[in-house]
C-alpha positions in Angstrom: -74.5 -42.8 -22.1 -71.8 -43.6 -19.6 -68.7 -42.5 -21.9 -67.0 -39.2 -22.0 -68.4 -38.4 -25.6 -71.8 -39.4 -24.5 -72.2 -37.0 -22.0 -70.7 -34.1 -23.4 -73.3 -34.5 -26.1 -76.2 -35.1 -23.3 -74.6 -31.5 -22.4 -75.2 -29.7 -25.4 -78.3 -31.5 -26.5 -80.0 -30.0 -23.2 -78.3 -26.6 -23.3 -79.4 -25.9 -27.3 -82.9 -27.4 -26.0 -83.4 -24.7 -23.5 -83.1 -22.4 -26.2 -85.1 -24.3 -29.0 -87.7 -24.2 -26.1 -87.5 -20.5 -25.5 -88.5 -19.8 -29.1 -91.2 -22.2 -29.3 -89.8 -25.8 -29.9 -91.2 -28.8 -28.4 -90.0 -32.2 -27.9 -92.9 -33.2 -30.1 -92.0 -31.0 -33.2 -88.5 -32.5 -32.9 -89.9 -36.3 -32.5 -91.8 -35.4 -35.7 -89.0 -34.0 -37.9 -87.1 -36.9 -36.8 -89.7 -39.5 -37.3 -89.6 -40.7 -33.4 -91.6 -40.7 -30.6 -91.8 -37.6 -27.7 -90.5 -40.3 -25.1 -87.4 -41.3 -27.0 -86.4 -37.7 -27.4 -87.1 -37.3 -23.8 -85.0 -40.3 -22.7 -82.2 -39.3 -25.0 -82.1 -35.9 -23.1 -82.1 -37.5 -19.7 -79.5 -39.6 -20.6 -81.1 -42.7 -20.0 -81.3 -43.8 -23.7 -78.2 -43.3 -26.5 -79.0 -42.6 -29.9 -76.9 -43.9 -33.1 -74.5 -41.4 -34.4 -76.7 -40.4 -37.0 -79.6 -39.6 -34.8 -76.9 -37.8 -32.9 -75.5 -35.5 -36.2 -79.5 -34.9 -36.5 -80.5 -33.8 -33.6 -77.3 -31.5 -33.8 -78.5 -30.0 -36.6 -81.8 -29.3 -35.4 -80.4 -27.5 -32.5 -77.5 -25.8 -33.4 -75.7 -27.1 -36.7 -72.3 -29.0 -37.0 -71.9 -31.8 -35.2 -68.1 -31.2 -34.2 -68.8 -27.7 -33.1 -72.0 -28.6 -31.1 -69.5 -31.3 -29.2 -67.1 -28.5 -28.3 -69.9 -26.7 -26.8 -70.7 -29.5 -24.8 -66.9 -30.3 -23.5 -66.4 -26.1 -22.7 -69.8 -26.9 -20.5 -68.3 -30.2 -18.9 -65.3 -28.0 -18.3 -67.1 -25.6 -16.2 -66.4 -22.7 -18.8 -69.1 -20.4 -20.5 -70.2 -21.8 -23.9 -71.4 -18.5 -25.1 -67.4 -17.2 -25.1 -65.5 -18.3 -27.9 -61.8 -19.4 -26.8 -59.4 -17.3 -27.6 -56.2 -18.3 -29.8 -53.7 -16.2 -28.4 -49.8 -16.1 -27.8 -50.6 -16.1 -24.3 -52.4 -19.5 -24.0 -48.8 -21.2 -24.9 -48.1 -24.6 -26.9 -49.4 -26.6 -23.8 -52.8 -24.9 -23.8 -52.9 -25.4 -27.9 -52.0 -28.8 -27.5 -54.3 -29.9 -24.8 -57.3 -28.1 -27.0 -56.5 -30.2 -30.2 -55.9 -33.5 -28.0 -59.6 -33.3 -27.3 -60.8 -33.2 -30.6 -58.3 -35.9 -31.4 -59.8 -38.3 -28.5 -63.4 -37.4 -30.0 -62.7 -38.1 -33.6 -61.1 -41.5 -32.2 -64.5 -42.1 -30.6 -66.6 -40.9 -33.4 -64.9 -43.1 -36.0 -65.3 -46.1 -33.6 -68.6 -45.4 -33.4 -69.0 -45.5 -36.9 -67.3 -48.6 -37.4 -68.8 -50.4 -35.1 -72.9 -48.5 -36.3 -71.3 -49.8 -39.9 -70.5 -53.5 -38.8 -74.4 -53.5 -36.9 -75.5 -52.4 -40.3 -73.6 -54.7 -42.6 -74.7 -57.9 -40.1 -78.9 -57.0 -40.2 -78.2 -56.8 -43.9 -76.5 -59.9 -44.3 -78.9 -62.3 -42.2 -82.0 -60.0 -43.3 -84.2 -62.0 -45.7 -85.4 -58.4 -47.0 -84.6 -56.2 -49.5 -83.0 -52.9 -48.2 -82.4 -49.6 -50.1 -82.1 -45.8 -50.2 -83.6 -43.8 -52.8 -82.8 -40.6 -54.0 -85.4 -37.6 -54.6 -86.2 -38.5 -57.8 -87.2 -42.0 -56.3 -84.4 -43.8 -57.9 -82.7 -46.3 -56.0 -79.0 -45.6 -55.1 -78.3 -48.4 -52.7 -79.4 -51.8 -52.6 -78.8 -54.7 -50.4 -77.8 -58.4 -51.7 -81.6 -59.4 -51.3 -82.6 -57.6 -54.5 -82.5 -61.0 -56.8 -84.5 -63.1 -54.1 -87.2 -60.4 -53.2 -87.8 -58.9 -56.9 -86.6 -61.5 -59.5 -84.1 -58.8 -61.1 -80.6 -57.6 -60.4 -78.7 -55.3 -58.3 -77.2 -53.9 -61.6 -80.5 -53.7 -63.5 -82.4 -51.7 -60.5 -79.7 -49.4 -59.5 -80.6 -46.3 -61.2 -84.1 -47.2 -61.6 -87.2 -45.9 -60.3 -89.0 -48.8 -58.9 -92.6 -47.3 -60.0 -91.3 -48.4 -63.4 -92.3 -52.0 -62.6 -96.4 -50.8 -61.8 -99.1 -51.2 -63.8 -100.9 -47.4 -64.1 -103.4 -47.7 -61.2 -100.9 -49.2 -59.1 -98.3 -46.7 -59.5 -101.0 -43.7 -59.5 -101.9 -45.6 -55.9 -98.4 -45.6 -54.4 -97.3 -42.5 -55.8 -100.1 -40.7 -53.9 -99.3 -42.9 -50.8 -95.8 -41.5 -51.2 -96.3 -38.0 -51.5 -98.6 -38.1 -48.3 -95.3 -39.9 -46.5 -93.2 -37.1 -47.6 -95.5 -34.2 -46.9 -96.5 -35.7 -43.5 -92.8 -36.9 -42.7 -94.6 -40.0 -42.0 -93.1 -43.6 -42.3 -94.5 -45.0 -46.1 -96.2 -48.9 -45.1 -97.8 -50.4 -47.8 -98.9 -53.5 -49.8 -97.9 -53.2 -53.8 -99.0 -55.6 -56.6 -96.7 -56.3 -59.0 -96.6 -58.3 -62.6 -94.6 -61.2 -63.0 -94.9 -62.5 -66.5 -98.8 -64.6 -65.9 -98.6 -64.0 -62.0 -99.3 -61.6 -59.5 -96.7 -60.9 -56.7 -96.9 -59.2 -53.5 -94.5 -56.7 -51.8 -94.6 -55.1 -48.5 -92.9 -51.6 -48.6 -91.7 -49.7 -45.4 -89.8 -46.7 -46.1 -88.8 -43.2 -44.1 -88.7 -40.4 -45.9 -85.1 -38.6 -45.2 -84.5 -34.8 -45.3 -81.4 -32.7 -45.6 -80.5 -30.1 -43.2 -83.1 -27.4 -43.9 -86.1 -29.8 -44.3 -85.8 -30.2 -48.3 -87.0 -33.7 -49.0 -83.9 -35.9 -50.4 -85.1 -39.4 -50.8 -86.4 -42.4 -49.2 -84.7 -45.3 -46.8 -86.1 -48.5 -46.1 -87.0 -52.2 -46.8 -88.9 -54.2 -49.2 -90.2 -57.7 -48.6 -91.7 -60.3 -50.5 -95.1 -61.0 -48.7 -96.6 -63.1 -52.0 -97.1 -66.4 -49.9 -98.9 -64.4 -46.8 -101.1 -62.7 -49.1 -102.4 -65.1 -51.0 -102.8 -67.6 -47.9 -104.9 -64.6 -46.2 -107.0 -64.5 -49.5 -107.4 -68.1 -49.8 -108.8 -68.1 -45.8 -111.0 -65.0 -46.5 -112.5 -67.2 -49.5 -113.0 -70.3 -47.5 -114.6 -68.2 -45.0 -116.8 -66.4 -47.3 -117.9 -69.7 -49.0 -118.3 -71.7 -45.7 -120.7 -68.6 -44.6 -122.2 -68.6 -48.0 -123.0 -72.6 -47.7 -124.8 -71.9 -43.8 -126.8 -69.2 -45.4 -128.1 -71.4 -48.0 -129.2 -74.3 -46.0 -132.7 -73.7 -45.4 -133.7 -77.3 -44.1 -131.7 -77.1 -41.0 -129.7 -74.9 -38.1 -126.0 -74.8 -38.7 -124.1 -73.7 -35.7 -120.1 -73.9 -35.4 -118.4 -73.5 -32.1 -114.9 -73.1 -31.2 -113.2 -74.8 -28.7 -114.8 -72.8 -25.8 -118.1 -73.2 -27.1 -118.2 -69.9 -28.4 -120.1 -69.5 -31.6 -118.4 -68.8 -34.7 -120.9 -69.2 -37.7 -124.5 -69.5 -37.6 -127.2 -69.4 -40.2 -130.6 -68.2 -40.0 -132.7 -71.3 -39.8 -130.7 -71.8 -36.2 -132.1 -68.0 -34.9 -135.6 -68.5 -36.5 -135.7 -71.9 -35.1 -135.4 -70.9 -31.4 -136.3 -67.1 -32.2 -133.1 -66.1 -30.2 -132.5 -62.3 -30.1 -129.6 -60.5 -31.9 -128.8 -59.3 -28.8 -128.2 -62.7 -27.7 -126.3 -64.0 -30.7 -124.6 -60.6 -30.5 -122.9 -61.2 -26.4 -122.0 -64.4 -27.5 -122.2 -65.9 -23.9 -122.7 -70.1 -24.0 -124.6 -69.7 -20.8 -127.0 -67.0 -22.0 -127.6 -68.8 -25.3 -128.4 -71.8 -23.7 -130.5 -70.3 -21.1 -132.7 -68.8 -23.8 -132.8 -71.8 -26.2 -134.0 -74.0 -22.8 -137.3 -72.0 -22.4 -138.2 -73.0 -26.1 -138.0 -77.0 -24.6 -140.9 -78.8 -23.2 -138.5 -80.2 -20.5 -135.7 -77.7 -20.1 -133.8 -79.3 -17.5 -133.2 -82.4 -19.6 -132.1 -80.5 -22.4 -129.6 -78.3 -20.0 -128.1 -82.0 -18.5 -127.6 -83.8 -22.0 -126.4 -80.3 -23.4 -123.9 -80.5 -20.4 -122.9 -84.0 -20.8 -122.2 -82.9 -24.5 -119.9 -81.0 -24.1 -117.8 -81.9 -21.5 -116.7 -85.3 -23.8 -115.1 -84.8 -27.3 -118.1 -87.2 -28.8 -120.5 -87.5 -31.4 -123.8 -87.0 -30.3 -127.2 -87.3 -31.3 -130.6 -86.5 -29.5 -134.5 -85.2 -29.9 -136.2 -82.5 -27.9 -139.9 -82.0 -28.1 -140.3 -78.0 -28.1 -143.1 -76.0 -26.7 -146.1 -75.4 -29.1 -145.5 -79.5 -30.2 -142.6 -79.1 -32.5 -139.8 -81.4 -32.4 -136.1 -81.4 -33.1 -133.1 -83.4 -33.5 -129.6 -82.1 -32.6 -126.3 -83.8 -34.2 -123.0 -82.4 -32.3 -119.8 -83.4 -34.1 -116.4 -82.8 -32.5 -114.0 -81.4 -34.7 -110.1 -82.1 -34.0 -106.8 -80.1 -35.4 -103.6 -82.2 -34.9 -105.3 -84.6 -32.2 -107.1 -82.0 -29.9 -110.6 -80.8 -29.9 -110.7 -77.3 -31.8 -114.3 -76.7 -31.9 -118.0 -78.4 -32.7 -120.0 -79.0 -35.7 -123.6 -78.5 -34.7 -126.6 -79.2 -37.1 -130.3 -78.9 -35.9 -133.2 -80.6 -37.9 -137.2 -80.0 -37.8 -138.6 -83.8 -37.6 -142.0 -85.1 -37.3 -143.2 -87.2 -34.6 -142.3 -90.4 -36.5 -138.6 -88.9 -37.3 -138.4 -88.0 -40.8 -136.8 -84.8 -41.7 -139.1 -81.3 -42.4 -137.4 -79.9 -45.2 
């Protein structure tokens, strides 16, 4: 805070914070009420961070009262006057003194107005460029402000939604779930961040709600302010990935005729089935650690020719090519290992390994 208004704000802020602290107040308590971090409060107090005009008003209201009177105290401190003594408006001061005092108010108001214009322009720029719906609602959860992205996000017009409670558009179960989260946010003075499922015709749409509860000077809840975004594509993509991952996992479990392993490009195991584990009697601890070297060290103890196994394995993993090898195991068993490289956009992304029990003649044991 390098300007004059910023300086007198910090002077007043520190003056009244000392009084607040003497009554048991802390930076953490202020941060909780405002929904910001304690470190940010500390930075504002030492002048290294410049709060928005809205936050300055909130800080003034918590520590003292009206913002303009708050600044008067800061200016008195800057001018070396006792902040506890009210300036007497008597005739002895004369017209020049009165004009000088009034000029301070004029300058402060001009700077406040300038800050308001700049803050509004920044807000308008954010609203215009954002793909999200920005909103404000009252204590009855009815929309009082909506940005122009309403139709893109919700499929409804601003006119249709202003003055409406968004809970009206939810199924009963979803409405009860969101209401519970909302009540918790109001009670705990915490940010509400949740994904909402909305029925749109025969389809399901998913929205992310991120909002902050607003409180009046006396701590009474007065509404919410936040953003509402359409995340249907992201949710459906995530569900598809989870479903496909489940299918792969279930398919691998169901294959009992061979060991199946998926490796990433660093040769760490991504997936494996029970047959792979049982073929080599690999302990859970080794699989959980997922260290390629330790896994090889364990498997080679099952090989009749461990050095030959390690040599071919190093060769296999050093080249993005298909390999097929057969090995004799301790105890008379024989296996065939098939390694298939997996590519993504022309680059090696991992490997798929199949391990089969075979007879000496080469037939697969199922």
